[in-house]
TORGU-589041 format. One record per atom (N, C-alpha, C): x, y, z. Coordinates in nm, 4 decimals, decimal comma. Layout:
<recs>
((X Y Z));
...
</recs>
This chain:
<recs>
((1,4112 -1,0018 -1,5157));
((1,4377 -0,8560 -1,4252));
((1,3786 -0,8768 -1,2738));
((1,4414 -0,8282 -1,1855));
((1,3370 -0,8121 -1,0065));
((1,2380 -0,7183 -1,0127));
((1,1809 -0,7831 -0,9437));
((1,0871 -0,7213 -0,8969));
((1,1274 -0,5093 -0,8197));
((1,0234 -0,4126 -0,8701));
((1,0620 -0,3204 -0,7809));
((1,0211 -0,3646 -0,6286));
((1,0945 -0,2879 -0,6180));
((1,1343 -0,2226 -0,4385));
((1,0125 -0,1289 -0,3914));
((0,8892 -0,1641 -0,3045));
((0,8324 -0,0601 -0,2215));
((0,8267 -0,0724 -0,1032));
((0,8398 0,0622 -0,0718));
((0,8620 0,0744 0,0903));
((0,7166 0,1091 0,1314));
((0,6762 0,0505 0,2431));
((0,5597 0,1404 0,3077));
((0,5416 0,1558 0,4415));
((0,4931 0,2916 0,5052));
((0,4781 0,3317 0,6378));
((0,3018 0,4033 0,6194));
((0,2866 0,4085 0,7784));
((0,1715 0,4902 0,7961));
((0,1858 0,5713 0,9358));
((0,0607 0,6499 0,9493));
((0,0584 0,6807 1,0577));
((-0,0475 0,6254 1,1564));
((-0,1060 0,4987 1,1134));
((-0,1971 0,4564 1,1986));
((-0,1301 0,3315 1,2825));
((-0,0543 0,3203 1,2506));
((0,0012 0,1912 1,3142));
((0,0256 0,0608 1,2512));
((0,1222 -0,0521 1,2587));
((0,1057 -0,1295 1,2257));
((0,0548 -0,2375 1,1859));
((-0,0824 -0,2387 1,2917));
((-0,1963 -0,2979 1,3021));
((-0,3493 -0,2466 1,2179));
((-0,3315 -0,1669 1,1718));
((-0,4310 -0,0410 1,0946));
((-0,4793 -0,1509 0,9743));
((-0,6318 -0,1464 0,9346));
((-0,6701 -0,2020 0,8206));
((-0,6350 -0,1410 0,7004));
((-0,6272 -0,0110 0,7283));
((-0,5648 0,0938 0,5853));
((-0,4384 0,0447 0,5693));
((-0,3425 0,0122 0,6434));
((-0,2113 -0,0828 0,5914));
((-0,2290 -0,1899 0,5900));
((-0,3259 -0,2995 0,6159));
((-0,3292 -0,3958 0,5471));
((-0,3539 -0,3612 0,3943));
((-0,4543 -0,3143 0,3774));
((-0,5092 -0,3246 0,2426));
((-0,3820 -0,2617 0,1413));
((-0,3199 -0,1402 0,1893));
((-0,2192 -0,1316 0,1061));
((-0,0976 -0,1905 0,0478));
((-0,0879 -0,2728 0,1856));
((0,0348 -0,4069 0,1526));
((-0,0242 -0,5272 0,0738));
((-0,1360 -0,5417 0,0929));
((-0,2302 -0,6250 -0,0194));
((-0,1955 -0,5577 -0,1795));
((-0,2326 -0,4814 -0,1671));
((-0,2652 -0,4210 -0,3085));
((-0,0639 -0,4161 -0,3860));
((-0,0214 -0,3801 -0,2782));
((0,1289 -0,3294 -0,3271));
((0,1897 -0,4372 -0,3695));
((0,1869 -0,5908 -0,2840));
((0,2408 -0,6492 -0,2476));
((0,2246 -0,7678 -0,4339));
((0,1281 -0,7411 -0,4752));
((0,0976 -0,8012 -0,6464));
((0,1849 -0,7028 -0,7477));
((0,2449 -0,5817 -0,7214));
((0,2915 -0,5237 -0,7848));
((0,4717 -0,5291 -0,7651));
((0,5370 -0,5448 -0,6268));
((0,6593 -0,5538 -0,6221));
((0,6857 -0,6185 -0,5273));
((0,8382 -0,6360 -0,4743));
((0,8594 -0,6641 -0,3495));
((0,8519 -0,5568 -0,2320));
((0,7764 -0,5851 -0,1414));
((0,7212 -0,5133 -0,0479));
((0,7662 -0,5138 0,1056));
((0,8573 -0,3690 0,1638));
((0,9285 -0,3566 0,3085));
((0,8283 -0,2853 0,3677));
((0,7992 -0,2979 0,5206));
((0,7166 -0,2531 0,5883));
((0,8203 -0,2622 0,7064));
((0,7669 -0,0593 0,7210));
((0,8227 -0,0305 0,8482));
((0,7304 0,1046 0,8958));
((0,6225 0,0721 0,9935));
((0,5463 0,1484 1,0371));
((0,5397 0,1400 1,2243));
((0,4889 0,2703 1,2353));
((0,4743 0,2706 1,3951));
((0,3688 0,2199 1,5045));
((0,4876 0,1352 1,5811));
((0,4229 0,0738 1,6753));
((0,2777 0,0485 1,7451));
((0,2283 0,1912 1,7327));
((0,1070 0,2701 1,7892));
((0,0394 0,3841 1,6975));
((-0,0652 0,4249 1,7330));
((-0,1378 0,5359 1,6257));
((-0,0603 0,6390 1,6424));
((-0,0112 0,7087 1,5308));
((0,0893 0,8855 1,5500));
((0,0033 0,9598 1,4743));
((-0,1394 0,9825 1,4874));
((-0,1969 1,0464 1,3632));
((-0,1896 1,2141 1,4681));
((-0,1649 1,3056 1,3464));
((-0,1113 1,4348 1,3784));
((-0,0343 1,4633 1,4130));
((0,0867 1,3646 1,3968));
((0,2348 1,4013 1,4546));
((0,2988 1,4734 1,3436));
((0,2518 1,5281 1,2023));
((0,3168 1,6034 1,1301));
((0,4464 1,5438 1,0606));
((0,5576 1,6304 1,0722));
((0,6650 1,5703 1,0461));
((0,7560 1,5749 1,1293));
((0,7242 1,5018 1,2633));
((0,7828 1,5388 1,3891));
((0,9096 1,4653 1,3715));
((0,9755 1,4676 1,4448));
((1,0717 1,3484 1,4232));
((1,1322 1,3094 1,6081));
((1,2241 1,1760 1,6397));
((1,2002 1,1648 1,8285));
((1,3767 1,2337 1,8250));
((1,4103 1,2639 1,8898));
((1,5544 1,3519 1,8907));
((1,5450 1,3147 2,0572));
((1,5254 1,3135 2,1658));
((1,5081 1,2818 2,2904));
((1,4807 1,1632 2,3773));
((1,4201 1,0252 2,2643));
((1,4676 0,9506 2,2910));
((1,4916 0,8645 2,1960));
((1,5526 0,7314 2,2232));
((1,5720 0,6159 2,1468));
((1,4815 0,5667 2,0886));
((1,4949 0,5179 1,9708));
((1,4347 0,5032 1,8819));
((1,4703 0,2623 1,8279));
((1,3503 0,2456 1,8859));
((1,3424 0,0740 1,8698));
((1,2819 0,0424 1,7515));
((1,3396 -0,0578 1,6767));
((1,2266 -0,1189 1,6096));
((1,2480 -0,2600 1,6190));
((1,1667 -0,3378 1,5679));
((1,1764 -0,5078 1,6138));
((1,0924 -0,5298 1,4673));
((1,1479 -0,6835 1,4081));
((1,0992 -0,7230 1,3203));
((0,9222 -0,8101 1,3549));
((0,8277 -0,8064 1,2941));
((0,7310 -0,8194 1,3412));
((0,6311 -0,9271 1,2192));
((0,5779 -1,0267 1,2318));
((0,5114 -1,0799 1,1337));
((0,3774 -1,0603 1,1491));
((0,3556 -0,9908 1,0594));
((0,1948 -0,9198 1,0288));
((0,1628 -0,9675 0,9293));
((0,2515 -0,9627 0,7902));
((0,1708 -0,9332 0,6797));
((0,2389 -1,0880 0,5778));
((0,1336 -1,1463 0,5473));
((0,2413 -1,2711 0,4989));
((0,2808 -1,2701 0,3915));
((0,4566 -1,3137 0,4134));
((0,5489 -1,2845 0,2981));
((0,5662 -1,1831 0,2545));
((0,5614 -1,0341 0,3462));
((0,6026 -0,9334 0,3183));
((0,7027 -0,9232 0,4879));
((0,8347 -0,8469 0,4761));
((0,9111 -0,8105 0,5466));
((0,8708 -0,6742 0,6464));
((0,8669 -0,7190 0,7739));
((0,7823 -0,5577 0,8467));
((0,8147 -0,5955 0,9962));
((0,8306 -0,4557 1,0155));
((0,9021 -0,3930 1,1526));
((0,7965 -0,3174 1,2072));
((0,7935 -0,2837 1,3446));
((0,7199 -0,1913 1,4344));
((0,8507 -0,0745 1,4409));
((0,8103 0,0032 1,4696));
((0,9080 0,1134 1,4925));
((0,8530 0,1856 1,6440));
((0,9236 0,2734 1,7410));
((0,8515 0,2950 1,8489));
((0,8209 0,4695 1,8065));
((0,8758 0,5143 1,6954));
((0,8590 0,6321 1,6648));
((0,7429 0,7243 1,5837));
((0,7905 0,8018 1,5250));
((0,7096 0,8904 1,4151));
((0,6695 0,8055 1,3052));
((0,6166 0,8849 1,1725));
((0,5848 0,8436 1,0519));
((0,7604 0,8361 1,0109));
((0,7981 0,9814 1,0119));
((0,8935 1,0377 0,9458));
((1,0150 0,9822 0,9912));
((1,0219 0,9153 1,1644));
((1,1345 0,8235 1,1858));
((1,1271 0,6925 1,0896));
((1,0328 0,6763 1,1114));
((0,9988 0,4943 1,0109));
((1,0800 0,5066 0,8746));
((1,0939 0,6031 0,8234));
((1,0897 0,6363 0,6882));
((1,2951 0,6184 0,6717));
((1,3315 0,7402 0,8182));
((1,4628 0,7691 0,8104));
((1,5268 0,6254 0,8721));
((1,4627 0,5696 0,9611));
((1,5333 0,4357 0,9747));
((1,5432 0,3579 0,8622));
((1,4632 0,3429 0,7814));
((1,4363 0,2148 0,6813));
((1,5730 0,2649 0,6114));
((1,5809 0,3644 0,5634));
((1,6620 0,4523 0,4624));
((1,8064 0,4266 0,5268));
((1,8281 0,4637 0,6292));
((1,9596 0,4835 0,6660));
((2,0286 0,3358 0,7482));
((1,9560 0,2284 0,7949));
((1,9634 0,1613 0,8991));
((1,9327 0,0201 0,8196));
((1,7575 0,0077 0,8271));
((1,7460 -0,1455 0,7787));
((1,8070 -0,1872 0,6408));
((1,7120 -0,1383 0,5572));
((1,8055 -0,0762 0,3838));
((1,8799 -0,0025 0,3563));
((1,9917 0,0472 0,4065));
((2,0710 0,1453 0,3280));
((2,1229 0,0821 0,2374));
((2,1612 -0,0687 0,2286));
((2,2297 -0,0658 0,0649));
((2,1182 -0,1226 -0,0168));
((1,9950 -0,1277 -0,0171));
((1,8999 -0,1362 -0,1185));
((1,8395 0,0065 -0,1593));
((1,8061 -0,0166 -0,2815));
((1,7309 0,0852 -0,3958));
((1,5738 0,1008 -0,3935));
((1,5147 0,1921 -0,2998));
((1,3893 0,1709 -0,2937));
((1,3355 0,2608 -0,4467));
((1,2384 0,1745 -0,5067));
((1,1659 0,2206 -0,6321));
((1,0537 0,3419 -0,5853));
((1,0036 0,3194 -0,5062));
((0,8335 0,3668 -0,4792));
((0,8068 0,3934 -0,3005));
((0,7521 0,4680 -0,2596));
((0,7459 0,4984 -0,1219));
((0,5973 0,5142 -0,1042));
((0,5276 0,4310 -0,0442));
((0,3962 0,4303 0,0029));
((0,3548 0,4805 0,1413));
((0,2417 0,5571 0,1572));
((0,1812 0,5770 0,3313));
((0,0333 0,5421 0,2970));
((-0,0027 0,5198 0,4037));
((-0,1712 0,5152 0,4505));
((-0,1858 0,3089 0,4150));
((-0,3166 0,2921 0,3825));
((-0,4210 0,4085 0,3669));
((-0,4926 0,4399 0,4881));
((-0,4365 0,6097 0,4982));
((-0,4976 0,6731 0,6112));
((-0,6769 0,6284 0,6340));
((-0,7120 0,6309 0,8013));
((-0,8185 0,6082 0,8290));
((-0,8657 0,7724 0,8810));
((-0,9468 0,8178 0,7239));
((-0,9521 1,0016 0,7379));
((-0,9078 1,0620 0,6206));
((-0,9672 1,1752 0,5846));
((-0,8901 1,1996 0,4893));
((-0,8184 1,3190 0,5376));
((-0,6870 1,3391 0,4391));
((-0,6299 1,4722 0,4240));
((-0,5918 1,5342 0,3207));
((-0,7079 1,6394 0,2813));
((-0,7546 1,7337 0,1963));
((-0,7149 1,8772 0,3086));
((-0,6748 1,9667 0,2337));
((-0,6393 2,0861 0,2458));
((-0,5397 2,1082 0,3653));
((-0,5518 2,1674 0,4422));
((-0,4276 2,2039 0,5177));
((-0,3990 2,0764 0,6610));
((-0,4687 1,9838 0,5898));
((-0,4556 1,8878 0,7147));
((-0,3241 1,8041 0,6923));
((-0,3036 1,8454 0,5471));
((-0,1319 1,7895 0,4920));
((-0,0133 1,7938 0,5682));
((-0,0393 1,9423 0,6498));
((0,0456 2,0065 0,7551));
((0,0576 1,9298 0,8776));
((-0,0495 1,8596 0,9300));
((-0,0520 1,7803 1,0542));
((-0,0547 1,6518 1,0544));
((-0,0423 1,6121 0,9006));
((-0,0541 1,4708 0,8722));
((0,0612 1,3473 0,8985));
((0,0614 1,2717 0,9643));
((0,1413 1,2080 0,9403));
((0,1690 1,0979 0,8328));
((0,0648 1,0890 0,7911));
((0,0351 0,9798 0,6546));
((0,1255 1,0684 0,5297));
((0,0534 1,1693 0,5638));
((0,1953 1,2525 0,4525));
((0,3243 1,3116 0,4721));
((0,3572 1,3061 0,5878));
((0,4783 1,3442 0,6482));
((0,5250 1,1964 0,5729));
((0,5234 1,0730 0,6224));
((0,6181 0,9356 0,6010));
((0,6452 0,9628 0,4437));
((0,5066 0,9912 0,3652));
((0,5074 1,0143 0,1802));
((0,6557 1,1369 0,1488));
((0,6545 1,2471 0,2311));
((0,6585 1,3599 0,1732));
((0,8786 1,3268 0,2764));
((0,9031 1,2880 0,3611));
((1,0056 1,1877 0,3911));
((1,0637 1,1203 0,2955));
((0,9650 1,0361 0,2102));
((1,0512 0,9757 0,1018));
((1,0282 1,0669 0,0170));
((0,9674 1,1840 -0,0447));
((0,9980 1,2342 -0,1747));
((1,1539 1,3544 -0,1113));
((1,1783 1,4187 0,0529));
((1,3135 1,4520 0,0333));
((1,4152 1,3623 0,0074));
((1,4022 1,2206 -0,0015));
((1,5103 1,1327 -0,0190));
((1,5582 1,1091 -0,1680));
((1,4517 1,1642 -0,2285));
((1,4407 1,1625 -0,4058));
((1,3782 1,0435 -0,4257));
((1,2571 1,0025 -0,3448));
((1,1848 0,8984 -0,4354));
((1,0514 0,9207 -0,4581));
((0,9974 0,8874 -0,5529));
((0,8852 0,9119 -0,5844));
((0,7912 0,8270 -0,4641));
((0,6587 0,9152 -0,4120));
((0,6080 0,9398 -0,2991));
((0,4459 0,8991 -0,3290));
((0,4244 0,8131 -0,2855));
((0,2389 0,8416 -0,2552));
((0,1950 0,8740 -0,0841));
((0,1266 0,9680 -0,0686));
((0,0134 0,9459 0,0508));
((-0,1446 0,8804 0,0475));
((-0,1696 0,7945 0,0934));
((-0,3368 0,7445 0,0518));
((-0,4251 0,7716 0,1760));
((-0,5343 0,8295 0,1059));
((-0,6435 0,8426 0,2541));
((-0,7739 0,8540 0,1831));
((-0,8488 0,7856 0,3054));
((-0,9672 0,7447 0,2741));
((-1,0466 0,8479 0,3751));
((-1,1350 0,9098 0,2871));
((-1,2661 0,9467 0,4255));
((-1,3538 0,8911 0,4406));
((-1,3231 0,8315 0,5543));
((-1,3528 0,7417 0,6768));
((-1,2748 0,7321 0,7678));
((-1,2776 0,7812 0,8990));
((-1,2261 0,7595 1,0095));
((-1,2209 0,6403 1,1018));
((-1,3413 0,5896 1,0718));
((-1,3765 0,4631 1,1529));
((-1,2392 0,3271 1,1194));
((-1,1959 0,2962 1,2617));
((-1,0920 0,2167 1,2585));
((-1,0900 0,0736 1,1566));
((-1,2892 0,0924 1,1286));
((-1,3263 -0,0756 1,0468));
((-1,3590 -0,0558 0,9206));
((-1,3305 0,0766 0,8836));
((-1,3622 0,1468 0,7647));
((-1,3398 0,0432 0,6150));
((-1,4461 0,0641 0,5195));
((-1,4217 -0,0404 0,4128));
((-1,3857 0,0446 0,3078));
((-1,2347 -0,0208 0,2998));
((-1,1786 -0,0040 0,1805));
((-1,1223 -0,0695 0,0345));
((-1,2704 -0,1622 0,0290));
((-1,2594 -0,2341 -0,1172));
((-1,2890 -0,1619 -0,1860));
((-1,3216 -0,0388 -0,2129));
((-1,3276 0,0587 -0,3321));
((-1,1996 0,1153 -0,3644));
((-1,1489 0,1270 -0,2262));
((-0,9678 0,2047 -0,2919));
((-0,8874 0,1358 -0,3212));
((-0,9167 -0,0227 -0,3661));
((-0,8057 -0,1016 -0,3858));
((-0,7867 -0,0992 -0,5251));
((-0,9106 -0,0233 -0,6051));
((-0,8929 -0,0502 -0,7327));
((-0,8213 0,1043 -0,7823));
((-0,8295 0,2058 -0,7083));
((-0,7817 0,3300 -0,7638));
((-0,5935 0,2932 -0,7167));
((-0,6093 0,2328 -0,5675));
((-0,5045 0,2524 -0,5374));
((-0,3899 0,1694 -0,6188));
((-0,4608 0,0185 -0,6990));
((-0,3866 -0,0462 -0,7888));
((-0,3455 0,0739 -0,9077));
((-0,3644 0,1198 -0,9205));
((-0,3938 0,1626 -1,0913));
((-0,2896 0,2888 -1,0743));
((-0,2861 0,3746 -0,9516));
((-0,1955 0,5161 -0,9267));
((-0,0935 0,4632 -0,8666));
((-0,0737 0,3213 -0,8127));
((0,1111 0,2492 -0,7621));
((0,1348 0,2031 -0,9322));
((0,0897 0,1300 -0,9959));
((0,1232 0,1155 -1,1589));
((0,2257 0,1978 -1,2499));
((0,1048 0,3595 -1,2274));
((0,1579 0,4018 -1,3098));
((0,2780 0,5038 -1,2630));
((0,2982 0,4767 -1,1178));
((0,4083 0,5485 -1,0527));
((0,5047 0,4916 -1,0476));
((0,4877 0,3580 -1,0914));
((0,6315 0,2584 -1,0757));
((0,6708 0,2698 -1,2259));
((0,6206 0,3474 -1,3496));
((0,6676 0,3514 -1,4698));
((0,7142 0,4893 -1,4956));
((0,6528 0,5596 -1,3967));
((0,7318 0,7224 -1,3786));
((0,8520 0,7439 -1,3936));
((0,8966 0,8319 -1,4908));
((1,0699 0,8726 -1,4436));
((1,0801 0,9792 -1,4716));
((0,9993 1,0873 -1,4079));
((1,0922 1,2478 -1,4029));
((1,1792 1,2603 -1,3830));
((1,1881 1,3958 -1,3618));
((1,3677 1,4494 -1,3672));
((1,3469 1,4758 -1,1835));
((1,2658 1,4920 -1,1404));
((1,2444 1,5540 -0,9930));
((1,1830 1,4175 -0,9648));
((1,1901 1,4064 -0,8104));
((1,0751 1,3037 -0,7331));
((0,9296 1,3732 -0,7211));
((0,8357 1,2702 -0,7491));
((0,6952 1,3272 -0,7470));
((0,6173 1,3170 -0,6362));
((0,5631 1,3767 -0,5550));
((0,4651 1,3466 -0,4266));
((0,3404 1,3785 -0,4371));
((0,2868 1,2734 -0,4492));
((0,1217 1,2886 -0,4384));
((0,0343 1,2538 -0,3076));
((-0,0718 1,3424 -0,3045));
((-0,0922 1,3339 -0,1724));
((-0,2841 1,2920 -0,2309));
((-0,2888 1,1433 -0,2247));
((-0,4549 1,0932 -0,2817));
((-0,5535 1,0586 -0,1892));
((-0,6710 1,1529 -0,1832));
((-0,7680 1,1407 -0,1153));
((-0,8376 1,0635 -0,1680));
((-0,9533 0,9058 -0,1229));
((-1,0569 0,8496 -0,1858));
((-1,1603 0,8673 -0,1436));
((-1,3060 0,9094 -0,1916));
((-1,4138 0,9246 -0,1179));
((-1,4490 0,7872 -0,0450));
((-1,5463 0,8194 0,0489));
((-1,6189 0,6854 0,1315));
((-1,7285 0,7105 0,0866));
((-1,7031 0,5687 -0,0291));
((-1,8062 0,5363 -0,1577));
((-1,8297 0,4187 -0,2173));
((-1,9328 0,3146 -0,2232));
((-1,8842 0,2053 -0,3241));
((-1,8597 0,2644 -0,4620));
((-1,7414 0,1329 -0,4793));
((-1,6713 0,1583 -0,6199));
((-1,7425 0,1979 -0,7325));
((-1,8792 0,1226 -0,7486));
((-1,9816 0,1915 -0,8701));
((-2,0015 0,3426 -0,8501));
((-2,0333 0,3882 -0,7316));
((-2,0307 0,5447 -0,7357));
((-1,9570 0,6612 -0,7162));
((-1,7985 0,5884 -0,7748));
((-1,7018 0,6678 -0,7465));
((-1,6839 0,7210 -0,8532));
((-1,6930 0,8171 -0,9545));
((-1,6791 0,9263 -1,0600));
((-1,5844 0,8840 -1,1674));
((-1,4188 0,8820 -1,0790));
((-1,3322 0,8847 -1,0970));
((-1,2139 0,9809 -1,0310));
((-1,1435 0,9940 -1,0978));
((-1,0332 1,0612 -1,0355));
((-0,9705 1,2089 -1,1066));
((-0,9536 1,3048 -1,0677));
((-0,9439 1,4508 -1,0614));
((-0,8117 1,5075 -1,0152));
((-0,7325 1,5515 -1,0931));
((-0,5916 1,6219 -1,0819));
((-0,6429 1,7468 -1,0235));
((-0,6102 1,7837 -0,8594));
((-0,6974 1,9003 -0,8430));
((-0,5445 2,0057 -0,7474));
((-0,5543 2,1298 -0,6751));
((-0,5035 2,1616 -0,6175));
((-0,5478 2,1500 -0,4671));
((-0,4530 2,1982 -0,4142));
((-0,4607 2,1934 -0,2213));
((-0,5686 2,2538 -0,1802));
((-0,7235 2,2269 -0,1192));
((-0,7811 2,3818 -0,1093));
((-0,7688 2,4482 0,0295));
((-0,8449 2,5855 0,0062));
((-0,7989 2,6828 0,1341));
((-0,8423 2,6441 0,2275));
((-0,8530 2,6111 0,3725));
((-0,9099 2,6182 0,4487));
((-0,8573 2,5772 0,5647));
((-0,9537 2,5807 0,7135));
((-0,8579 2,5669 0,8597));
((-0,9649 2,5567 0,9384));
((-0,8442 2,4658 1,0500));
((-0,9505 2,4273 1,1402));
((-0,9728 2,5424 1,2798));
((-1,1116 2,5698 1,2701));
((-1,1648 2,6380 1,4066));
((-1,1548 2,5379 1,5275));
((-1,0765 2,6267 1,5937));
((-1,0447 2,5125 1,7239));
((-1,1466 2,5278 1,8423));
((-1,1439 2,4734 1,9263));
((-1,2099 2,5150 2,0613));
((-1,1476 2,4227 2,1539));
((-1,1279 2,4624 2,2720));
((-1,0807 2,3594 2,3596));
((-1,2018 2,3156 2,4703));
((-1,1858 2,2089 2,5256));
((-1,3084 2,1810 2,6188));
((-1,1888 2,1510 2,7312));
((-1,2761 2,1907 2,8385));
((-1,1603 2,2078 2,9936));
((-1,2680 2,1326 3,0733));
((-1,1402 2,0754 3,1475));
((-1,2297 1,9683 3,2734));
((-1,1198 2,0244 3,3747));
((-1,1554 1,8996 3,4734));
((-1,0956 1,9300 3,6012));
((-1,0092 1,7789 3,6367));
((-0,9157 1,7474 3,6778));
((-0,8552 1,6075 3,7298));
((-0,8863 1,6005 3,8371));
((-0,8577 1,4441 3,8598));
((-0,8943 1,4311 4,0151));
((-0,8002 1,4402 4,0942));
((-0,7163 1,5523 4,0799));
((-0,6178 1,6072 4,1843));
((-0,6699 1,7828 4,1814));
((-0,7493 1,8115 4,0979));
((-0,8041 1,9655 4,1139));
((-0,7426 2,0334 3,9964));
((-0,6699 1,9684 3,9514));
((-0,5910 2,0722 3,8075));
((-0,6625 2,1099 3,6781));
((-0,6889 2,1869 3,6233));
((-0,7873 2,1959 3,5156));
((-0,6778 2,1037 3,3980));
((-0,7469 2,0802 3,2746));
((-0,7138 1,9995 3,1777));
((-0,7972 2,0677 3,0085));
((-0,7321 2,0465 2,9225));
((-0,7861 2,0997 2,7875));
((-0,7907 1,9728 2,7256));
((-0,8740 1,9885 2,5946));
((-0,9194 1,8462 2,5205));
((-0,9110 1,9833 2,4179));
((-0,8074 1,9331 2,2779));
((-0,8560 2,0178 2,1660));
((-0,9909 1,9205 2,0918));
((-1,0769 2,0538 2,0296));
((-1,1976 2,0025 1,9633));
((-1,2011 2,1253 1,8332));
((-1,2729 2,1455 1,7923));
((-1,3325 2,2008 1,6663));
((-1,3759 2,1389 1,5278));
((-1,3766 2,2250 1,4397));
((-1,4631 2,1586 1,3283));
((-1,3834 2,2844 1,1766));
((-1,3544 2,1477 1,0894));
((-1,3541 2,2686 0,9675));
((-1,3707 2,3199 0,8802));
((-1,2957 2,4416 0,8164));
((-1,3770 2,5056 0,7558));
((-1,3301 2,5400 0,6167));
((-1,4126 2,5185 0,5269));
((-1,3703 2,5389 0,4034));
((-1,3930 2,6954 0,3443));
((-1,2600 2,7545 0,3262));
((-1,2591 2,8751 0,2937));
((-1,2595 2,9031 0,1406));
((-1,3304 2,7871 0,0706));
((-1,3237 2,8261 -0,0731));
((-1,4696 2,7261 -0,1121));
((-1,5508 2,7712 -0,0358));
((-1,6556 2,6731 -0,0661));
((-1,7648 2,6551 -0,2329));
((-1,7183 2,7466 -0,3041));
((-1,7480 2,7978 -0,4327));
((-1,6530 2,7522 -0,5309));
((-1,5499 2,6822 -0,5208));
((-1,3905 2,6686 -0,5761));
((-1,4631 2,5045 -0,6766));
((-1,4505 2,4845 -0,7564));
((-1,4651 2,3220 -0,8007));
((-1,3393 2,2498 -0,8760));
((-1,2059 2,3083 -0,8684));
((-1,0937 2,2804 -0,8608));
((-0,9797 2,1915 -0,7456));
((-1,0766 2,2228 -0,6440));
((-0,9924 2,1886 -0,4968));
((-1,0019 2,0080 -0,5035));
((-0,9487 1,9581 -0,3832));
((-0,9060 1,8307 -0,3526));
((-1,0588 1,7946 -0,2813));
((-1,0689 1,9393 -0,1679));
((-1,1863 1,9229 -0,1054));
((-1,3589 1,8848 -0,1994));
((-1,3163 1,9551 -0,3031));
((-1,4409 1,9493 -0,3992));
((-1,4488 1,8265 -0,4102));
((-1,3270 1,7494 -0,4745));
((-1,3522 1,6690 -0,5255));
((-1,4144 1,5246 -0,4515));
((-1,3606 1,5006 -0,3258));
((-1,3764 1,4060 -0,2452));
((-1,5337 1,4175 -0,2103));
((-1,5836 1,5388 -0,1667));
((-1,7121 1,5525 -0,1837));
((-1,8035 1,5484 -0,2923));
((-1,7698 1,5792 -0,3982));
((-1,8690 1,5331 -0,5318));
((-1,8069 1,3712 -0,5787));
((-1,7816 1,3232 -0,5112));
((-1,7387 1,1542 -0,5402));
((-1,6354 1,1234 -0,6492));
((-1,5004 1,1844 -0,6652));
((-1,4112 1,2033 -0,7161));
((-1,2820 1,1508 -0,6452));
((-1,2216 1,0888 -0,6775));
((-1,0557 1,0487 -0,6246));
((-0,9913 1,2007 -0,6082));
((-0,9520 1,2580 -0,5118));
((-0,8534 1,3757 -0,5505));
((-0,6900 1,3667 -0,5532));
((-0,6008 1,3876 -0,6517));
((-0,4837 1,3967 -0,6533));
((-0,4299 1,5298 -0,6863));
((-0,3574 1,5635 -0,5603));
((-0,2720 1,6627 -0,5751));
((-0,1210 1,6378 -0,5718));
((-0,0731 1,6578 -0,7037));
((0,0956 1,7263 -0,6587));
((0,1253 1,7800 -0,5651));
((0,2186 1,7545 -0,4429));
((0,2347 1,8162 -0,3517));
((0,4267 1,8410 -0,3266));
((0,4692 1,9231 -0,2140));
((0,6068 1,9583 -0,2211));
((0,6138 1,9697 -0,1170));
((0,7272 1,9656 -0,0436));
((0,7980 2,0189 0,1011));
((0,8687 2,1457 0,1001));
((0,8552 2,2284 -0,0588));
((0,9258 2,3430 -0,0284));
((0,8309 2,4370 0,0694));
((0,8167 2,5069 0,1323));
((0,7214 2,6192 0,1617));
((0,7653 2,7848 0,1074));
((0,8172 2,7791 0,0041));
((0,8633 2,9131 -0,0323));
((0,7238 2,9638 -0,0563));
((0,6950 3,0769 -0,0310));
((0,6158 3,1517 -0,0820));
((0,6709 3,2328 -0,2389));
((0,6526 3,1415 -0,3319));
((0,7453 3,2332 -0,4680));
((0,6729 3,3910 -0,4785));
((0,5625 3,3898 -0,4774));
((0,4770 3,4841 -0,5338));
((0,4996 3,6314 -0,4713));
((0,5946 3,6225 -0,3343));
((0,6460 3,7084 -0,2707));
((0,7583 3,7427 -0,2638));
((0,8468 3,6362 -0,3244));
((0,9788 3,6661 -0,3553));
((1,0558 3,8298 -0,3490));
((0,9889 3,8662 -0,5285));
((0,9864 4,0224 -0,5515));
((0,9349 4,1496 -0,4497));
((0,8381 4,0644 -0,3511));
((0,8175 4,2102 -0,2694));
((0,8184 4,2104 -0,1080));
((0,9490 4,1849 -0,0746));
((0,9848 4,2309 0,0229));
((1,0959 4,2884 0,0113));
((1,1424 4,3815 -0,1005));
((1,2152 4,5081 -0,0604));
((1,2271 4,6027 0,0808));
((1,0902 4,5944 0,1135));
((1,0440 4,6777 0,2590));
((1,1314 4,6231 0,3627));
((1,1617 4,5082 0,3783));
((1,1897 4,4859 0,4526));
((1,3567 4,4804 0,5174));
((1,4600 4,5193 0,3656));
((1,5875 4,5332 0,3897));
((1,6245 4,6426 0,3543));
</recs>
């Protein structure tokens, strides 16, 4: 039997430590192909490039792994892979990450990591976005390898009727201190934004976005945020369908 084909992208860029870790794990489980941004694209969400040309360049970054860098966003990487680079091949699993920093709660809307995985799901592929709760460029991904490997193996065997999209967040702890994995729901939270104002050398004001995350469900114990804060790997089944089904039958007053 031929090896399963695993496609990998990310949002931290082709040279990130998290991507290198994910490739190392995945290539032991199948044939791996990488298309990742040529520079960090954090916070790009599901943006696509429409006003500028996209460029893809083959690179020698990972041993025995075909890899390309792309001038566009994470979603661009997946689209180019499907429609240009590997249009005659069948991908078995789409992976994104391992992101430097968590993608819990509302962060999924801003995350380039999860948008790459989501683009895979839109194309009908089982997809996973992996994130580590450590924003450092030199984060320690050693504990992540154990859980990433186990989840990938199980997803390669999954044969559901519809594609499965998982948002996986790993706490920043040694392996021995991680208590296990939990299936969770996305927690409710928001960013309380502030803008730092300054003046550029020409005397023109500019603004730098800052702020802090506010957990709106501090007592809830079934969320992704609770899980990683309490030593568990959180696994959230996600979706690109943003319909509020609870309100479908409550909108008669509009029409």
